[in-house]
Phi, psi and omega in degrees: 000356183297320180296320180291319178297322176296322178296321178297317178298319178293325178295320177296313182296317180295320179297319179292324182293311184286333181276346179073027180235182179287173182302140181301148182291164181289160174291169182301127178065016182290334179271000179273059181228156178295148180065023177289144183285069178227175180264012183292136175227166181084186183238138182282318184288158173283167184303323180294317180291327177300317178293321179295321180294329179294325178275336185271063182248330187245002182206168182287172179290113183293327180294315179294318180299316180293322178296318180294319178296320178295317180295321178296321178294318178299318180294329182281326188263334188243121180294334178293318179294318178298321179293321178299311181297315182293321181294316180297314180296320180294316180291331180292318186261010181300128180095343178086181184257137180224162173246128180253138181237144174290320175226140184297132179225112184296322180297315180295319179296320180294317179294325177294320178298318179295313181298315181294321180288320180296321182269002180059032179283355174273002178255126186293330180291329176292314179296320180293323178297317178295317181295320180293323177296320179294322181290317184282325185257345181075357182219150178225084175285113187246116181265130176268120183259128181249151173267186183290341177268012179060046172252138176286109187251346180208153169234112189249126176278120181269154177293123188294328184287352179257356184259133180229125176293137180269083185235161176264188182288350176273000178079012180248155178294135176291324181203121180291345174285344178219061188285324182230145181234137174255127183253150171276118185297326185285318185253343184077008182278152177281120183269322183202152175236135186243128169291165187297325182289336186274336184230115173264125184251101176274130183239136178254121178054053173290155179297326178215110183297323183287342176275111185293342179268354179279110185275162178287170182237138174303150185300323185253021185293329180280352180259006183297317180295316178297322180295321178297317178295318179295317180296318179295319181295322179291324175293318177297325179298317179294316179297319179297318180294319181291327184271328190247347183283325185298151178285137179238157182238139175254118182257122182241121178237102182283135177075006181279145177281171179297323180292321178296317180296319181295319180294317180296317181296317181298321181291318180295313181293329177293317178296319179293323179292326179279358180080018182267127177261114184232165169277165182250129181242133182225145173254013176233164178292131182179194180185162178238117184245132179280133176251112183292155177288181182298123181271003183250023183291342180275359179273100185230035181295331178293320179290321177298320179297314180295323179294317177295321179295321180296313183285338176293334175269002179258147178290338184268130178299151181298329181295329179287346177265003177104354179269091185250005183294120177076010182260118180285150182296320181296320179294320179297322178296319178294319178294324179295322178297318177296321178296319180292330174296321176296321178296321178299320178297318177297320178298318179295319180295316180292314184296327177294324177296314179294323179294325177298319177294322179291325176295321175297319178300318180292321179299318179291341176268003181080021180250130179279109182293336179287347179263005181244143180263096181205165171206149178256127183210175177270149187296320183246110181282339180230150179269096184232165172283158177304325179294317179295319179296316179295320179298318179294320179295320179295322178293320177295322177294322179294333178282353177094015178292150179301151182299324180296320178293323178295318178296323177295322177296329177282350180094015180253152175277116182301324180295318179294320179296320180294321177296320178294322180295317179296322179295319180293322179297323181285332187254320177196158179260128180289347179238090187284358182292111183290342183268000181290134182292140179275334184266154178291159180296155184282333184301117183289347181281348181243153179233129182286149174250000179220141180280350185250345183226153182277049178279131183232159182234135175231144183242127180249113181297140175073012183260358182259186182292139178059034176080006179281165181286149179258149182248134178234132180244130180228148177262077183305000000 
């Protein structure tokens, strides 16, 4: 890997030289190594983690591995857990991945198209697989695969339970040339070693972000105990119903001998086994009394409590999983907003991983990414209906925000929209009315949303649902 590392260094220097700026910044976490030229002193991990790192030298993290195995079992056996994982992953990648630029740059756009196509980031199933892995495993070890021409041709998600950061008790990488190690779980042998540039490790909710050995946690790892209790209670509920719900009969034969009782019992059980419903005839004093089944089978407050406890530790509200009994619409709306905030955090974590790979791609092409104004993000930052998204964009336009920012809020690339607009002007006009005014209306209280028609937007505070502002569109 020495030749490739040298090539990266030369790419940084060349990018800085041709761009007329200082040397390109280090890659993510590149300075988190021992003997780095900084003034940092002390140790980043807490005492317990320092001891754990001393033992965690020849094998993967057993706590993380067990948590991942438990989450996979829960996802396989329980449809609710599978729905939580799938819903979060789907909402995270909704709209796909885009690159936003402050100023249009054809070279940058072309390189992004190549990078996105090579890594299949234009396919929603690839993005959902990565998002689902981050949610279930709490970590996303992403390997950048290069061809012989030093082009990033693949982004491969590695199994998180087999990857171990090569760090010391100070929480820093021992060597960025061997930052991560993949172990064989069966033999404990080292299968591969990855330099820092080759493997980007995205972590979700680590105990200490600055500690390179602090791994991420699966989203539902703290609900494993509650899930086991809930699963056990539901199984006990089924067993209880099967054992105590059926109707039973008490047969009383006064003065009957043991032989008489045995003969009577054998005849009754034979009739029941054959499916014959008969009356009971006796020549002795006695009776047959019905014993009702358990009348308390509808008492399931313990299961409801465990279900509420499980979903309280889940990012997705219980109402979105179909449990709507007693849940008010206003409360559900508030819970949904909190859920969407969690989705935004996941989007930021994922998009930063993809942006790190794209920055590496630019470095290998001799382009200084620090000298370019761009960011990689998901098209839809919030999970809204098309009507809600359009209403929000109109309000932003009415506030005077630039058209490019409004398009970014809608999830569109402003440069791509501008190219399409220029193409349409050259080939046909989308507004064929020759009498439509070209200039915006003079009224300063209205703001146009089209350069060809006098369409205006006005916002009335407190006129919308739940006290929100209302939007009015008029064709002035």
